KEMIRO-261158 format. One record per residue (C-alpha): residue number from 1; x, y, z. Coordinates in steps of 0.02 Angstrom, whole numbers, padded with zeros to 5 digits, m for minus. Layout:
N
<pos NUM; px X; py Y; pz Z> .
...
END
This chain:
137
<pos 1; px 00358; py 01876; pz 02412> .
<pos 2; px 00277; py 01718; pz 02349> .
<pos 3; px 00104; py 01794; pz 02378> .
<pos 4; px 00156; py 01948; pz 02277> .
<pos 5; px 00205; py 01838; pz 02130> .
<pos 6; px 00040; py 01744; pz 02143> .
<pos 7; px m00058; py 01908; pz 02143> .
<pos 8; px 00036; py 01971; pz 01991> .
<pos 9; px 00004; py 01809; pz 01898> .
<pos 10; px m00179; py 01816; pz 01946> .
<pos 11; px m00197; py 01995; pz 01886> .
<pos 12; px m00107; py 01955; pz 01724> .
<pos 13; px m00219; py 01805; pz 01690> .
<pos 14; px m00374; py 01910; pz 01725> .
<pos 15; px m00316; py 02044; pz 01602> .
<pos 16; px m00282; py 01915; pz 01468> .
<pos 17; px m00451; py 01832; pz 01492> .
<pos 18; px m00545; py 01997; pz 01489> .
<pos 19; px m00459; py 02056; pz 01330> .
<pos 20; px m00490; py 01897; pz 01231> .
<pos 21; px m00658; py 01864; pz 01155> .
<pos 22; px m00748; py 01698; pz 01148> .
<pos 23; px m00716; py 01614; pz 00983> .
<pos 24; px m00862; py 01542; pz 00887> .
<pos 25; px m00840; py 01397; pz 00767> .
<pos 26; px m00901; py 01416; pz 00590> .
<pos 27; px m01079; py 01367; pz 00545> .
<pos 28; px m01027; py 01207; pz 00455> .
<pos 29; px m00896; py 01156; pz 00584> .
<pos 30; px m00985; py 00996; pz 00638> .
<pos 31; px m01020; py 00943; pz 00459> .
<pos 32; px m00840; py 00976; pz 00408> .
<pos 33; px m00770; py 00873; pz 00552> .
<pos 34; px m00893; py 00730; pz 00523> .
<pos 35; px m00853; py 00723; pz 00336> .
<pos 36; px m00667; py 00709; pz 00374> .
<pos 37; px m00701; py 00572; pz 00502> .
<pos 38; px m00806; py 00477; pz 00376> .
<pos 39; px m00668; py 00490; pz 00246> .
<pos 40; px m00543; py 00419; pz 00370> .
<pos 41; px m00655; py 00274; pz 00417> .
<pos 42; px m00685; py 00230; pz 00234> .
<pos 43; px m00500; py 00224; pz 00192> .
<pos 44; px m00408; py 00060; pz 00170> .
<pos 45; px m00286; py 00103; pz 00309> .
<pos 46; px m00404; py 00054; pz 00448> .
<pos 47; px m00475; py m00105; pz 00373> .
<pos 48; px m00462; py m00256; pz 00486> .
<pos 49; px m00358; py m00402; pz 00430> .
<pos 50; px m00326; py m00546; pz 00549> .
<pos 51; px m00145; py m00581; pz 00594> .
<pos 52; px m00169; py m00767; pz 00566> .
<pos 53; px m00265; py m00815; pz 00409> .
<pos 54; px m00403; py m00945; pz 00406> .
<pos 55; px m00293; py m01062; pz 00306> .
<pos 56; px m00159; py m01054; pz 00441> .
<pos 57; px m00289; py m01089; pz 00577> .
<pos 58; px m00350; py m01240; pz 00480> .
<pos 59; px m00174; py m01306; pz 00457> .
<pos 60; px m00135; py m01282; pz 00642> .
<pos 61; px m00297; py m01371; pz 00689> .
<pos 62; px m00258; py m01518; pz 00576> .
<pos 63; px m00081; py m01528; pz 00648> .
<pos 64; px m00148; py m01523; pz 00826> .
<pos 65; px m00279; py m01656; pz 00789> .
<pos 66; px m00148; py m01769; pz 00708> .
<pos 67; px m00031; py m01749; pz 00858> .
<pos 68; px m00173; py m01789; pz 00978> .
<pos 69; px m00227; py m01937; pz 00871> .
<pos 70; px m00050; py m02005; pz 00870> .
<pos 71; px m00036; py m01981; pz 01058> .
<pos 72; px m00197; py m02079; pz 01090> .
<pos 73; px m00192; py m02211; pz 00954> .
<pos 74; px m00011; py m02220; pz 00899> .
<pos 75; px 00117; py m02338; pz 00970> .
<pos 76; px 00291; py m02287; pz 01018> .
<pos 77; px 00415; py m02412; pz 01083> .
<pos 78; px 00559; py m02323; pz 01166> .
<pos 79; px 00667; py m02478; pz 01167> .
<pos 80; px 00676; py m02481; pz 00978> .
<pos 81; px 00723; py m02300; pz 00961> .
<pos 82; px 00885; py m02211; pz 00923> .
<pos 83; px 00906; py m02172; pz 01108> .
<pos 84; px 00968; py m02351; pz 01136> .
<pos 85; px 01098; py m02333; pz 01000> .
<pos 86; px 01164; py m02173; pz 01077> .
<pos 87; px 01155; py m02237; pz 01255> .
<pos 88; px 01033; py m02101; pz 01306> .
<pos 89; px 00899; py m02216; pz 01373> .
<pos 90; px 00940; py m02167; pz 01552> .
<pos 91; px 00859; py m01998; pz 01518> .
<pos 92; px 00691; py m02081; pz 01489> .
<pos 93; px 00682; py m02129; pz 01673> .
<pos 94; px 00742; py m01961; pz 01738> .
<pos 95; px 00618; py m01885; pz 01860> .
<pos 96; px 00612; py m01708; pz 01925> .
<pos 97; px 00550; py m01688; pz 02104> .
<pos 98; px 00397; py m01578; pz 02125> .
<pos 99; px 00432; py m01443; pz 02256> .
<pos 100; px 00246; py m01399; pz 02266> .
<pos 101; px 00186; py m01574; pz 02309> .
<pos 102; px 00157; py m01530; pz 02493> .
<pos 103; px 00067; py m01367; pz 02456> .
<pos 104; px m00113; py m01360; pz 02516> .
<pos 105; px m00241; py m01221; pz 02495> .
<pos 106; px m00372; py m01174; pz 02622> .
<pos 107; px m00555; py m01166; pz 02572> .
<pos 108; px m00550; py m00976; pz 02577> .
<pos 109; px m00409; py m00966; pz 02450> .
<pos 110; px m00494; py m01096; pz 02341> .
<pos 111; px m00658; py m00999; pz 02339> .
<pos 112; px m00567; py m00835; pz 02309> .
<pos 113; px m00477; py m00909; pz 02159> .
<pos 114; px m00639; py m00984; pz 02096> .
<pos 115; px m00730; py m00817; pz 02111> .
<pos 116; px m00585; py m00726; pz 02027> .
<pos 117; px m00587; py m00846; pz 01880> .
<pos 118; px m00776; py m00832; pz 01860> .
<pos 119; px m00767; py m00642; pz 01864> .
<pos 120; px m00625; py m00645; pz 01738> .
<pos 121; px m00728; py m00755; pz 01622> .
<pos 122; px m00873; py m00633; pz 01637> .
<pos 123; px m00768; py m00476; pz 01611> .
<pos 124; px m00675; py m00532; pz 01456> .
<pos 125; px m00829; py m00537; pz 01342> .
<pos 126; px m00895; py m00375; pz 01416> .
<pos 127; px m00731; py m00284; pz 01385> .
<pos 128; px m00717; py m00358; pz 01211> .
<pos 129; px m00889; py m00293; pz 01160> .
<pos 130; px m00849; py m00124; pz 01238> .
<pos 131; px m00689; py m00104; pz 01139> .
<pos 132; px m00770; py m00171; pz 00980> .
<pos 133; px m00906; py m00039; pz 00993> .
<pos 134; px m00777; py 00094; pz 01032> .
<pos 135; px m00678; py 00049; pz 00876> .
<pos 136; px m00833; py 00053; pz 00767> .
<pos 137; px m00880; py 00228; pz 00823> .
END
């Protein structure tokens, strides 16, 4: 019974394909499509604007440099801070044990991770240029 249904569907599809004719696009089909694509690419909808402006990047860079400068050259005396007044100075000496302190990697795992990181650093620029070219087309 299943074969009978398959044969009927096959015969029906053959009839439909024989009755239909091959459609031909118009003479200017390619030019029409390309002109519409060019009009889309020239519109202001697809213009690239960075999510973070240059001014914001500069401000974040200055803030990071000032924090690093304070960390290296600044002085901070914890005894003269507000932690003494609140009695919270015991939290300054609080230490969290490291559960991964006894973890050791074999040379094979080390070289595998090294190779993986090198390949990742190689693939990122390649994929970036690929997708940049794909967007431009």
